[in-house]
C-alpha positions in Angstrom: -25.6 -39.5 -25.1 -25.2 -37.2 -22.1 -25.7 -33.5 -22.7 -23.3 -32.8 -19.9 -19.5 -32.6 -19.9 -19.2 -34.7 -16.8 -21.4 -36.5 -14.2 -19.1 -35.6 -11.4 -20.0 -33.1 -8.7 -18.5 -29.6 -8.9 -18.5 -27.1 -6.1 -18.3 -23.3 -6.8 -17.0 -21.1 -4.0 -18.0 -17.5 -4.3 -16.7 -15.0 -1.7 -19.0 -12.0 -1.2 -19.0 -8.8 0.8 -21.8 -6.3 0.3 -22.5 -7.8 -3.2 -26.3 -7.6 -3.0 -26.5 -6.3 -6.6 -24.3 -9.0 -7.9 -25.5 -12.1 -6.1 -28.7 -12.7 -8.2 -26.8 -12.1 -11.5 -24.0 -14.4 -10.4 -26.5 -17.1 -9.5 -28.3 -16.8 -12.9 -25.1 -16.9 -14.9 -23.7 -19.9 -12.9 -27.0 -21.7 -13.3 -27.1 -21.3 -17.1 -23.4 -22.3 -17.3 -23.9 -25.5 -15.3 -26.7 -26.6 -17.6 -23.8 -27.6 -19.9 -21.4 -28.9 -17.3 -23.0 -31.3 -14.8 -26.3 -32.1 -13.1 -24.4 -32.4 -9.8 -23.2 -29.1 -8.5 -23.3 -26.8 -5.5 -22.9 -23.0 -5.3 -21.3 -22.0 -2.0 -21.6 -18.2 -1.3 -19.3 -17.3 1.5 -20.4 -14.0 3.0 -17.8 -12.0 5.0 -20.3 -10.4 7.3 -22.0 -8.1 4.8 -23.8 -5.0 6.0 -26.2 -4.6 3.0 -29.3 -6.7 2.0 -27.3 -9.7 1.0 -28.6 -12.0 3.7 -32.2 -11.5 2.5 -31.2 -12.5 -1.0 -29.4 -15.6 0.3 -32.5 -16.8 2.1 -34.5 -16.4 -1.1 -32.0 -18.3 -3.2 -31.9 -21.1 -0.6 -35.7 -21.4 -0.8 -35.6 -21.5 -4.5 -32.7 -23.8 -5.2 -31.3 -26.6 -3.0 -28.0 -26.4 -4.9 -27.2 -23.2 -3.2 -25.5 -23.1 0.2 -24.6 -20.0 2.2 -21.8 -19.7 4.7 -22.1 -16.5 6.8 -19.0 -15.4 8.8 -19.3 -14.1 12.4 -17.4 -11.0 11.4 -15.4 -9.6 8.5 -12.2 -11.7 8.3 -10.3 -9.5 5.8 -9.3 -10.6 2.4 -11.1 -13.2 0.2 -8.4 -15.8 0.9 -10.2 -16.6 4.2 -13.6 -16.9 2.5 -12.1 -19.2 -0.2 -10.6 -21.3 2.6 -13.9 -21.6 4.4 -15.8 -22.5 1.3 -13.1 -25.0 0.1 -13.1 -26.8 3.4 -16.8 -27.1 3.3 -17.1 -28.1 -0.4 -18.1 -31.7 -1.3 -17.4 -31.7 -5.0 -14.9 -33.8 -7.0 -13.6 -30.4 -8.2 -13.8 -26.9 -6.6 -14.1 -23.7 -8.6 -13.0 -20.3 -7.1 -14.6 -17.2 -8.5 -15.0 -13.7 -7.0 -18.5 -12.4 -6.3 -18.1 -9.2 -8.2 -18.6 -10.9 -11.6 -15.4 -9.5 -13.1 -14.4 -13.0 -13.9 -16.8 -14.6 -16.4 -18.6 -17.7 -15.0 -19.0 -19.0 -18.6 -15.2 -19.7 -18.7 -15.8 -22.6 -16.2 -16.9 -24.7 -19.2 -13.3 -24.5 -20.5 -11.9 -25.2 -17.0 -13.9 -28.4 -16.9 -12.8 -29.5 -20.4 -9.2 -29.1 -19.3 -10.0 -31.0 -16.1 -11.3 -33.9 -18.1 -8.0 -33.9 -20.1 -6.2 -34.7 -16.8 -5.1 -31.3 -15.5 -5.6 -30.9 -11.7 -5.3 -27.1 -11.5 -6.7 -24.8 -14.1 -6.5 -21.1 -13.6 -7.6 -18.0 -15.5 -4.9 -15.8 -16.9 -5.8 -12.1 -17.1 -4.5 -11.4 -20.6 -6.3 -8.0 -20.5 -7.4 -6.1 -17.4 -9.7 -3.1 -17.6 -8.2 -1.0 -14.8 -6.3 2.2 -14.4 -2.7 2.6 -15.6 -1.3 2.8 -12.0 -3.1 -0.4 -10.9 -1.9 -2.3 -14.0 1.6 -1.2 -13.4 1.3 -2.2 -9.7 0.1 -5.7 -10.7 2.9 -6.1 -13.2 5.5 -5.0 -10.6 4.2 -7.5 -8.0 4.2 -10.5 -10.4 7.7 -9.5 -11.6 9.0 -9.3 -8.0 7.3 -12.5 -7.0 8.7 -14.4 -10.0 12.2 -13.1 -9.3 12.4 -13.6 -5.6 10.0 -16.3 -4.6 11.0 -20.0 -4.2 7.6 -20.9 -5.7 6.8 -19.9 -9.3 3.2 -18.7 -9.7 1.8 -18.1 -13.1 2.0 -14.5 -14.3 -1.3 -12.6 -14.1 -3.2 -15.6 -12.7 -5.8 -14.5 -10.1 -7.9 -16.6 -7.7 -10.3 -17.7 -10.5 -9.5 -21.4 -11.0 -10.7 -25.0 -10.8 -9.0 -27.4 -8.4 -9.2 -31.2 -8.4 -10.4 -32.9 -5.2 -6.8 -34.3 -4.5 -5.5 -30.7 -4.6 -8.4 -29.5 -2.4 -7.7 -32.2 0.2 -4.1 -31.2 0.4 -4.9 -27.4 0.7 -7.5 -28.2 3.4 -4.8 -30.1 5.4 -2.2 -27.3 5.4 -2.0 -25.9 8.9 -1.1 -22.2 8.1 -3.7 -19.6 8.9 -2.7 -16.4 7.2 -2.9 -17.7 3.7 -1.8 -16.5 0.3 -3.8 -19.0 -1.7 -2.3 -18.2 -5.1 1.1 -19.1 -3.7 -0.3 -22.3 -2.0 -2.1 -23.3 -5.1 1.3 -23.2 -7.0 3.2 -24.8 -4.1 1.2 -28.0 -4.0 2.2 -28.7 -7.6 0.3 -31.2 -9.8 -0.5 -30.8 -13.5 -1.7 -27.2 -14.1 -2.6 -25.1 -17.1 -4.0 -21.6 -17.7 -6.7 -20.2 -19.9 -6.4 -16.5 -21.0 -9.4 -14.2 -20.7 -10.2 -10.5 -20.5 -11.2 -9.4 -17.0 -14.2 -7.1 -17.1 -14.7 -3.9 -15.1 -17.0 -3.9 -12.1 -20.5 -3.1 -13.2 -22.5 -3.2 -10.0 -21.5 -2.2 -6.5 -18.4 -0.6 -5.1 -14.9 -2.1 -5.1 -13.9 -3.4 -1.7 -10.1 -3.3 -2.3 -7.8 -0.3 -2.2 -4.1 0.4 -2.5 -3.5 -0.3 1.2 -5.1 -3.7 0.9 -3.2 -4.6 -2.2 0.0 -3.6 -0.4 -0.8 -5.9 2.5 -1.6 -8.8 0.2 1.6 -8.2 -1.7 3.7 -8.2 1.5 2.0 -11.3 2.7 2.7 -13.1 -0.6 6.4 -12.1 -0.6 7.0 -12.9 3.1 5.1 -16.2 2.9 7.0 -17.5 -0.2 10.4 -15.7 -0.3 13.5 -15.4 1.8 14.8 -12.5 -0.3 14.0 -9.8 2.3 16.0 -11.7 4.9 18.8 -12.2 2.4 18.7 -8.5 1.8 19.1 -7.9 5.5 22.1 -10.2 5.6 23.7 -8.5 2.6 23.2 -5.0 4.0 24.8 -6.1 7.3 27.7 -7.7 5.5 28.2 -4.6 3.4 28.1 -2.3 6.4 30.7 -4.5 8.2 33.0 -4.4 5.2 32.8 -0.6 5.0 33.4 -0.3 8.7 36.5 -2.5 8.5 37.9 -0.5 5.6 37.2 2.7 7.5 39.1 1.4 10.5 42.2 0.9 8.4 41.9 4.0 6.2 41.1 6.7 8.8 44.2 6.1 11.0 46.3 6.1 7.8 44.8 9.3 6.5 45.2 11.0 9.9 49.0 10.6 9.5 49.0 12.7 6.3 45.9 14.9 6.6 44.5 16.6 9.6 41.3 15.0 11.0 38.3 16.6 9.4 36.0 18.6 11.5 33.0 16.9 9.7 30.1 17.3 12.1 27.7 17.2 9.1 29.5 14.1 7.8 29.0 12.4 11.1 25.4 13.4 11.3 24.6 12.1 7.8 26.4 8.9 8.5 24.4 8.4 11.7 21.1 9.1 10.0 22.0 6.8 7.1 22.9 3.9 9.5 19.9 4.5 11.6 17.5 4.4 8.6 19.1 1.1 7.5 18.6 -0.3 11.0 15.0 0.7 11.0 14.5 -0.9 7.6 16.1 -4.1 8.8 13.9 -4.2 11.9 10.8 -3.6 9.7 11.7 -6.6 7.5 12.4 -8.8 10.5 9.2 -7.6 12.1 7.1 -8.8 9.1 8.4 -12.3 9.5 8.0 -12.2 13.3 4.5 -10.9 12.9 3.6 -13.9 10.7 5.1 -16.3 13.2 3.2 -14.6 16.0 -0.1 -15.1 14.2 0.6 -18.7 13.4 1.7 -19.8 16.9 -1.4 -18.4 18.6 -3.3 -21.2 16.9 -6.6 -19.3 16.5 -9.1 -20.7 14.0 -8.8 -19.3 10.4 -12.4 -18.1 10.6 -15.6 -18.4 12.6 -18.9 -19.2 10.9 -22.1 -17.6 12.3 -24.5 -19.8 10.3 -24.9 -22.0 7.3 -28.0 -22.0 5.1 -28.8 -25.2 3.2 -26.0 -27.2 4.8 -25.1 -29.7 2.1 -23.1 -31.8 4.6 -26.4 -32.7 6.4 -28.8 -32.6 3.5 -28.7 -33.9 -0.1 -28.6 -31.2 -2.8 
């Protein structure tokens, strides 16, 4: 009787940026975990042009273990969505696991992911039932998921991050999608298939410094809403319609009022009205600009990422 859950190959994609302290620990925990899962696996570390000692550690891991493959980007390409995309397009497994390199998501939970995969689910994701973070950050996460659930035309699971397992058929579809500026949590939900979640408690970062800040979270949130929601454009239409209705009412009422009341001197009223309408116009232009900016990035047709080098390329060597 096999001691493994499956004999199929599983790829693990781990985005990293300046995670020199976490890489060896992640490797050891993944190795111990996969002793229970399958003899066929690959660990794909995708390095987003780190500036610390990460590359030296990668070389040591590759010498020690042929299951390890390293993708090193030519420069920093921003959020981890790009790194996940590169690793997923490279992966050879029958299933692909996404897990951040900061070890806040427990690698040991992959065992439960694989069990659900064997039951027939094609997408299994971790649900952050508890998150060890500051009050403001927890409120911000909750607000984003509430907004996305209410206004997006795709329903993503509440409090589900990138940590997940994807079946090969899902991976192949994601790899074929042409868009470049990706919000992978939305795309993962958009493709459909049978999916389920497993709750866990997300740990605090123990080693290294956090690479994300409020500004980056805001950009990711905007990207998600603009990519999977028409609500901002609908808001623009509604505001324009409201302004037109108010203007038509004013055109009727002001001449009628002028018959019975002297025209108000109202310089301040005029000034406030102009400032109000001007601010609305700027807001409308900003919303439209977000969509135009996404279109601009897509039509240029640049590659999603550029790889500087690959260590232990599993596409040309057997792991």
